[in-house]
C-alpha positions as CSV (number, residue, x, y, z in Angstrom):
1,M,106.9,98.0,91.4
2,D,104.3,100.0,89.9
3,E,106.5,101.3,87.1
4,N,107.3,97.7,86.1
5,Y,103.6,96.7,86.3
6,E,102.6,99.5,84.1
7,R,105.4,98.7,81.6
8,A,104.5,95.0,81.6
9,K,100.7,96.1,81.1
10,R,101.5,98.4,78.3
11,R,103.7,95.6,76.6
12,V,100.7,93.1,76.8
13,Q,98.4,95.7,75.3
14,Q,100.8,96.3,72.4
15,L,101.0,92.5,71.8
16,K,97.3,92.1,72.0
17,G,96.7,95.0,69.6
18,F,99.2,93.3,67.1
19,Y,97.5,89.9,67.4
20,I,94.0,91.4,66.9
21,H,95.4,93.3,63.8
22,L,96.9,90.0,62.5
23,T,93.7,88.1,63.1
24,V,91.5,90.8,61.3
25,F,94.0,90.9,58.4
26,I,93.8,87.1,58.0
27,I,90.0,87.0,58.1
28,I,89.3,90.0,55.9
29,N,91.9,88.9,53.3
30,I,90.4,85.4,53.1
31,F,87.0,86.9,52.6
32,L,88.4,89.3,49.9
33,F,90.0,86.3,48.2
34,I,86.6,84.5,48.1
35,V,84.8,87.6,46.9
36,N,87.5,88.1,44.2
37,F,87.4,84.5,43.1
38,L,83.7,84.5,42.8
39,T,83.4,87.8,41.0
40,T,86.4,88.5,38.8
41,P,88.7,85.4,38.9
42,G,90.9,86.8,36.1
43,L,91.8,90.0,37.9
44,W,93.4,89.3,41.3
45,W,92.7,92.7,42.9
46,F,92.6,91.5,46.5
47,L,96.4,91.1,46.2
48,F,96.8,94.8,46.2
49,V,94.9,95.2,49.3
50,T,96.8,92.3,51.0
51,L,100.1,93.9,49.8
52,F,99.5,97.3,51.2
53,W,97.8,96.2,54.3
54,G,100.5,93.7,54.9
55,I,103.2,96.4,54.7
56,G,101.2,98.3,57.4
57,L,101.0,95.1,59.4
58,L,104.7,94.6,59.1
59,F,105.5,98.0,60.5
60,H,103.0,97.4,63.3
61,G,104.9,94.1,64.1
62,L,108.3,95.8,64.0
63,S,107.1,98.5,66.3
64,V,105.8,95.8,68.8
65,F,108.6,93.3,68.4
66,S,111.6,95.5,68.2
67,R,111.7,96.3,71.8
68,R,114.6,98.7,71.8
69,G,113.9,100.2,68.5
70,M,114.0,103.9,67.5
71,F,111.0,105.8,69.0
72,S,109.7,103.1,71.1
73,K,108.4,103.7,74.6
74,E,111.7,102.4,76.1
75,W,113.6,104.8,73.9
76,E,111.4,107.7,75.0
77,D,112.0,106.8,78.7
78,R,115.8,106.6,78.2
79,K,115.9,110.0,76.5
80,I,113.7,111.6,79.2
81,K,116.0,110.2,81.8
82,E,119.1,111.4,79.9
83,Y,117.8,114.9,79.6
84,M,116.7,115.0,83.3
85,E,120.3,114.0,84.2
86,K,121.7,116.7,82.1
87,E,119.5,119.2,83.8
88,K,120.7,118.3,87.1
89,E,124.3,119.1,86.2
């Protein structure tokens, strides 16, 4: 039971971290858009920030929402159990 609770708690923390990241991304990029529009409307430099930060956000989302993905916590747990079983033999 404790292991399930800890796993669920870790999952909630991952989701919370992603949603905080997404919220900050949206707020900051709206602010950057406004600053860009007011200062240099002919040069849309905020798009570079949005693009590269968005790529980071995409990878963050993939790591959170692809539950059985490579190098996830579940993958680590499976590998540890696999190697422990091999050591028993």
